N, C-alpha and C positions, 0 to 999 in steps of 0.2 A: 453592182458591190452588196454583200450582204449588210443589213441593218447595222449599229454600232452596238445596239443594246437589245436585248432579248425582251420581246413583248411577253408580259404574265397573261396576258388576256386579249382576244380581238373577237368583241362582240358584231354582230352584225348589225349595219347599218341600219337605221329607220325604215329607208324604203324597201329592204329586202323582206323586214319583217311584216311590214305593210300588205306586200306582194304575195308572200307566203300565207298570210291568214287568210286573204282574200282567195287565192289558188285554192288552197284546202276548204275552205268555205264551199265554193263551187263545186268543189269535187264529192265534197258531203250531201250535197243537193243533189247530185247526181248518181247517187249512189241506187242500184236497181234494188227494187221490192224486193220482198221474200216470195212471192207469186213468180218473178222473172226467174230467180234463181231455182224454183223448183222445177219449172218448165224443162229446165236443161240437167239440173241436178238430178237425175234421175237412176236407180239400179240400172238401167239398161245403158246409160250412157258409160258406166262404168264396168260394164261387161261383155260388151259387144268388142268385136276384134274386126281389123280392119279387113281381115282376109276371111272371116268366119263364115260359114256355111248354113249358120242357122238361118231360119226365119224370122221378118219381122214380128216381133210381139212374143215369141218363141221361147222358152228357157235354154238359155246354150247349154251345149253337153260340156261335162264335169270336167272333159280334158282340155276343153277349149277355155274356161273358168282357171284351171290348174295353170296352164301357160301363160295366160295373163296376171295371174297374181305373181307366180315366180319370176318372171321379168320384173314387173314393177318393184317386187319385195328386193330383188339384187341389186335394182339401182338406189334404191333406199337403203340398203347395207352399205354400197359403196360410198354413197355420199356421207352418211354419217359416221362410217369407218373413217375416212378421211378427216371430218371434222374432229372426231375425238384425237387421231392423231396430232392433229395440228396444235390442239387446246393442251394436251399432255405433253407434247414434246417437247423440244428445248426451244423453239421458237426461232424467230429470224428478226431482223432489223430492217426497217422501210424509209428511204429519206425521200421526202417529197422534193419535187423541182419546182420552185415557186418561178413564177414570170417576172418580167422585169417591172418596178413600180412597187412591188410588193412590199410590205414593213416586217416581214417573218425571215427567219434567219433558220434554214433548210438543217434541222438535227436528224440522226439517226432514231427512229422509233420503235419501240421495243414491242414487236409484235407476239406477247408469250403471253400465255395462260387465256384469259377470258379476252385479252386486248388482240389476240389473234383472230378473234371473229368482228372486228371494227371495220374492216375493208367491206363496202357495198357489194361486192364478190362474195363474201361469204355470208351476208345476210341473205342473199339471195340463192344461194349454194344451200343453205339447211333449209331454207322454204320451199325449196325443190325436193328436198331428202323428205322433207313431212308431206308434202304431198304424196310421192311414189309409195310411203308407208300406210296414208289414208287410203290410197284407190287401190293398193295390192291389197289390203285386207277386206275392203269391197266383195270381189268375186269367192274369197275365202268363206265369207259370211254366210254367201247364198249358196254354196256347197254344203255346209254345215244346216242350211235351212234356216237360218237365224235371221231376225228382222235388222235390217240395217236404217238408223235412225238418221233423219231428217238434216241435224247438226253434221252429221257424218258427211252426208252426201254434200253440203253445201260448202263445208270448208274443203272438203278434197277438189271440188271444182274451182272456188276461189284460189286456194293455193297454186294450182296451175294457172289459172287466168293472170298471176301475178308474176309468179316465177318463169313461166314460158318467154314472154316478152323481154323480161329483167335479164334472162340467160342472152339471149341474143345483142340486148344492150350492151351487158359486161363485155362479151366476146369482141363487140364491134368494136366499142371505144377501146378496148386493149390492143386491138389490133391495129386501127388506124388512126389510134389518138396517143394513148399511154406509153404504148412501148415505142413509136418511133420518137416521141418528144423524151423520153427518158434516155433513148441511146445518142440522140443528139447532145443531149446535157452530160452525160456520163459515161457514154460508150458500153462497152458488154459489158462492166463491172455492174453498173447501174440497172440492166436488163436481168441481170441472174434471177431476181425476186420473180419473173415470168417464166424463166426458163427450167426454176428447180421443179420438183415432183409436183408439190403442191400448187403452184401456178400452173403448169401444164394442165394438171387434172381439173382443176376448178374452173379455168379460161374456156375448156374445149370439151370436157367430158361432160358437163351442163348443157351446151348445144347439141351434142350427140343424144344426150338421152331425150331430151325434147323431141328432137327429131324422130329419133324412132318411137317414141309413143304414138306421135302424130302419124308417121307414116307408114309404122309395121306394127304396130301393136294393136292400141284400143282406138286412137283417134279421137282423145278428149278435145272437144270443141274449146275455143277463145271466143266469146260473142261480143261483136261491137260494143253492143247495148251496155256491156259490162266495162265500160274502159274505163271508169271512175277508179278503177282498184289500184290499177299500176301506178300513177300519179300519186295515190295517197299514201303508198309504199315509199315513193320518193320523198314526197313530204316527212313522213316520220324518219328516215335516213339524213336528212339536210336537218332537223332537230336535233337527232342524234350527233351529228356533226359538230354542232354548236355547243352543244353540251360537254361534248368530248374533248373539245379543241384546248382548254388550258389545264386539262386532267390528266395526261399524259403521265407526271409525276406531280401529284399536288403535293406532297411533302417538301419538292424542291421545285416551286415554280419557274425558278430562275435557270432550272438545269436545262428544259427543253423549251419554255414558253409555249404561246398558245402555238398549235401545229394543226395542220388539216392534210388526211391522208391523200387527199386529190388537188392539185394545184388550182383546178375550179372553182373550189369552194373557198379559196382565200378570202375572207371580208376585209382585208386591207388594201384592197387595189384600190386606186383614186377612182372616184365619180360612181356611175353606175354600173360599173364592172362586175360588182359581187352580183348584183340581181340579175344583170343579163345573163351572166353566165349559170346563175339558179334557174331562171325563167329556161333557158336553153334546153337546158337537162331535164326538167318537168315538160318541155314540148316535145322532145325527144321520146321520153316515156310513152306520151300519146300517139306519136307516128308509131313506133314501136309495137306497139298494143295493136292499131290499125293494120299494119303490116303482115304483123304474125298471124293475125285474125284472118286477113286472107291467105297467107301463105298454107294456114292449116286447112283451109275449107279447099286450096289447090290440092294437096296432097293428099287428104281423104278422099276426095272425090277424084282422084286422075283416074283416067282409064289406063288400062294395061293391069298387069300382075306384080307380083313380087318384084321381078327385077327393074319395072319402071318405077316404081316406088324407091327401092333400093338405091336405084342409079339418081333420081331426083333429090334424095336425102342426102347423098356423098355429095351434090351439086351445092346445096344450101349450106353443108357445113363447112365444105371448102372455102365459101366466101367470109368466113368470119373466124375461121380456126385458124392459129399461129404456133408454130413449135421453136422458131429460131430467129435469129437478129437477120 
């Protein structure tokens, strides 16, 4: 049964705050040094091709550079175009499905304007577009004989090391957790948010673009030693979720009350459930970074030609993509 009254706020319990501060502090201590980043974030990393014929250390042919740049910039245009369509469009509504024991009342949250970017999916989706915009311009700068600044190379690497594992995390959670949970609670009407154009693209194209980059385009790496970046991205989103919870309609707090986009962020659950859910999410981010690092290495160095890589990419995508109930 839903609670009798709407809670105007739902601040996180003290143990959740302590855990997040500790986890975030440890992640900051584990951040790689600039020297570690620069060993990977080189011009060669972003101008080499998975099936390139150029010799190691040589300047890639212009045709290869244009092909890499064009592919990445097309991905970036799609990502940023879909984002603009979402922000400028009429918007949609999303209703969280809270678990038993929650003190929150599920409302239809207006995902309109900038609020359409509140889901973690969109955070990671936009970051992926930023990566492809950055990595796509690097080969063009090389063609034009321009120097590529270190910050450009580092940012291109870090945005991929965060957005690539997050793409797999988002699509996996949608396919195996959120979609079935929502379908059981509300049927096909509830899963419409996953089956519309934005849902299908942001929950599937993200993985397709990442796999294409790793297996077919340039093979940008995700270093195991850079594991702190993805959890810090998760920490930032949790802080944002806590801040956003009472602000869906700040002028009329009793209209929506405190709301969380995802049921596992619910801070009103009894006991240590909020902290356990948060810790599980951050642990999953760590695991996905490690798993993707291994998948990245396997796809880049897989024996065989284009067909082998293409089949491997299809198999990897099929494990996490979903298009219908």
